[in-house]
N, C-alpha and C positions, 0 to 999 in steps of 0.2 A: 382745709377742713376746718368745719365751724366749731368744733371741741377744742381748737388750739387756744390757751393761755398763753401770755408772754410772760417772763421770769428772766431779770438780770442779776446775777450773781453766781455765788458757789454751788457746785454739784450738792455738795452735804447738806449745805442750809434748805434746799427747795425739797431735798430726798425726807428730810426731818419734818417738813410742813405736810408732803402728803403720803407720806408711809406711816399709819394708824394704827397699823396692826400690831399685836403685843410678840410675835414671832416671825422671823425671817430666814427663809431659806436662799443662799447664795452659792449657785454650782459652779461659778469661774471666778471663785475668791481672786486668783492672781490676776485677773484683769482690770481690778479695782485697787486704786489706793489702801494700802492696810488699815488707813487711818478712817476707811469708811463703813466697815463692819465694827470696829473699833467704836467710833462715835454712835451707833446704832445699841451697841452693846451699853454705853454709859446714858443712853436713855432709857433705860430699864428692858430692853427688850432681849429676847432668848434668838441667839444668832446662830444661825447653823451655816458653816463656810467650807467649801469644798473647792480642791482645785488638784489634778492629777499632777502638777507640779511640785516635785519637793521641798522646794523654798518656800512656795505660797503655803503650803499646809504648815511646814514648820513656823513661819510666820504667825499663821493662826494659832498654833499650839502656845507660842510664847507672848502673844499680845492678845487674844481674843479669846482662846480657852482659860487662859492664867487669871486666876483668882486671888492674887495675891503674893506669888511669887518673886522674889527681888534675885537681883544678881548683887550681891554685897561685895564690901571693898576687898575683904580676904580672898574670896572666891576670883575675882578680875585680877587681883594681884597673883594667884597662883597660875592663872592663864598666860600671863604675861611674861613670868619672870624667866631672864635668860635667853628669850625669843632673838633667833637674828643668827644663827649660825651658818657662816657662810659657805661650808663644806658639805654641809647636809643636800643630798640628793632631793629633789621634790619628790612626795609622793602622790602629787596631784600635779603633773607636769604642764594640765592645761591651765593653770594659774597664770602660768607665765604670758600666755597670750591677751590675759584681763592688766596687768601690771609689770613694769619693769622687774627684773631677775631679781635684784637685793630684795623688793616689795614682797615678791612672788614666796620666796623662802619664810619671810617673815608671817605671811597670811596662811602657808601650808602648815608651818608649826602650830600656829593658833589653831586650827581648824583641827585638827589631831587631838589637842587637850579640849578642845569644846565637847567632843564626843564622852568625856567623862562624866559631864553633867546631867544633871535630871531634865526632861525631856522640855519642861517650859523654860526652864534656865538656858537650855540649850537654843530652843527657838528665838530666846530673846538676843542670845551670843550669837548666832548667827546672821539675825539683823543687824546689829552692832557691827560686825566685822563685815558685812556688804556694804553698810553706808560709808566704813572706813575706806575700803577698797576703791567708792566713788572718790572718795578725797584724795587718794592716791594717785586716782586718775586726771583729776582736775589739776592737783599742782605737780604732774609730771615733769612740765616745760622747766628749763632749767631758771627761767626769769623768776618762778615762784621760791628757787632753792634758799635763798634769805630770811622767807618767812613761812615757810613749810613746818608744820609742829611734827614731833617724834610720831610715828604710828600709833605707839602705845598709848600716847596720851590721846588720840584722835580716838581710839576706841572706847579709853575709858569716858571722854565725853560724851559720847553715843549713848553708852550704858546708861551714865548719869539722866539723860535725857528720856530714855525708856522706861526707866524705874519711875519716871515720874508719871507716865501714864497708864500703869499697870493699875488695873482698877477691878475690884469684887461685886459692882454693878452690874445687874442684867447678867446671863449666862451665855456662854459662846461654848461652841462645840466643833474642833475639826476634823474633816473629811479629806481621805484622799481617794477619789474613785473617778470613774467615767462619768461625764454629768449627766446622761441619759439614764445610767445606775442609780444615780444619785437623787434625781426628781422622781423617780420610779419606788422608792424606796423610802424616802422621807416624807415627811408633812411639816406643813406650817402656814400659817395663816395668811402669808403674803410670799411669793416666790419674785425675788430681784435679780435680773439678768442684764450682763453687759456681756456681750458674745465677744471670743478673740477674736482677731482680724485673722482675714483669710488667709494671708500668707504663709502662718505657721512658723512653729520654731525651728524646723529645717531648713529653711529658707534663711534663716541667719547663719546656721552651721555651715550652707554649704559654698555660703560667698567666702569664708576665709579670711574674713575681715575681723578686728577685734571686736569678742562679742560682747555686746552691751543688752540692757532689756532683760527679757526672761532668759536667754540663755546664758548670759554672764552671770545672773542669780544663781542659776542652776549649776555651773560649772564650781562655782564658791561652795553651794552647800553638799555637794554629792561627794565633795572630800576626795580622799584616794580611791573610790569607788571605780572596778575597771567596767568598760563595754555598756554603761549605762544611757549611751545614746543612742546604739541601735534597738535597746530595748525599749526606750521610752518613744522612739518614732516606730515601732513597731506597735505599742498600745495605742498611738494616737492614729494610727493609719486609716484615713477615711473619715474623720472626726476632726472634732475640734482640736487646735495645736497642729495639726497636719495642712499642708499645702493644699488649697485647695484651685484646682485647673480653671476654674469658671465661677462666674455670679451665681450661676443657676445651679450649680452644686453647692456652694455654700448656703444660700436660702432654701436650699432641698434640706440641708441637715437642719438649718435653724427650723423649719417646720416639724420635722421629726423631733425635736427635742421638746416644742409647745405641743404637739401631741400629746408626747409621754406626760407634760407636766399639766393636764388638765384636772388633777386631783386638788390642785392649789385655787383656795378661793378666790384669790385676788393675783395678777400679774402686774409689775412693775419694771419696765424695760427702759433700759437707756441706750439711746441711739444716737449715732452723729448723723449730722444734715445729709451727708450724701447716700446714706442708707437709709434714709426715714421711708422713700415712696414702697420701696422693695420689703422692708419690715411691716409698714401697716398691713401690707397685703399678705404677707405671711400671716399676722397675729390674725387678722380678720377670716382666715380659713377655719378659725376654731373660735374666736370670741370677737362682740364688736366693742373696738373701744369705745370706753366709758370715759375717757378725757386724756388729754394729748398738752403735757406743758412745752414750750418754746422756750428753750433755755441758752442765754448768752454770755459764755465765760471768756469770751473773746479780748477783755480787759485783763485779765489774769496770764501771766507767763504760759505760752503753749495753749492757749484755751481756743475754744471752738464754739461753732454754734449746734446746738444737739436737741433732743428730744426727749422728755420723759412720758412713754406711753403706759396707761393705764387701762388694763381688761380684765 
């Protein structure tokens, strides 16, 4: 395609160059690293971030909607005091699928206490808690026992890092809606899309393997909530987050969302190389692409070749 322009570097830097509008709507906030909408907010943009998953919504409340609320040391100390009662029955038994039992007890108690916080503090604490879970998973092997830090200290460190990133620049708003409803009901100068993968959340749950990714984050965030997975699967059925049985079905859903998004003056769509031809065809049903930036992030860990399609 003659519109393609080559770019080598980080996605977020390219996005800051090509996204000139003052307001941005993001229907799938959980598909993107939280730092991407956060970065747009620091540039002074108004950022509307939506996601049906509770973790992604709380992440947005804590770090994007937040206009200066911090987790102070006294609050953190209150969360951590006396954690680790090994005789305690887990209120959220699913945590034992994420980390060893002793660690699961720590996180179970911590998650219960997090509910006492204000919404923005709660969002920050949930993010810091999940980062601490990832530390536990990485350090689970016995060969790391001599260098592993106490989980309380890891959590404190994660909070310290998040506090540094809270900013009042720009405006951020969090939503928790079906993506099609979101694009139909909200307006911004630009729509930023990075569609969820076609395999869906339910596929990860069905394997029985240790949950990572979206499912692991959701297990942690939901806390002691009961029967949330069937409810979530019912909500997602036939749309993004569910498992699509074919590429045709997946791109039919893509086209449905694009058709519902024609009220946005500009689209910016982040798409991986393997989906690029089908995405161009889907976009072209409604708008002629104005520019395509071919983006090479393969030098970064886990990087890939992808495209930003502007229409």
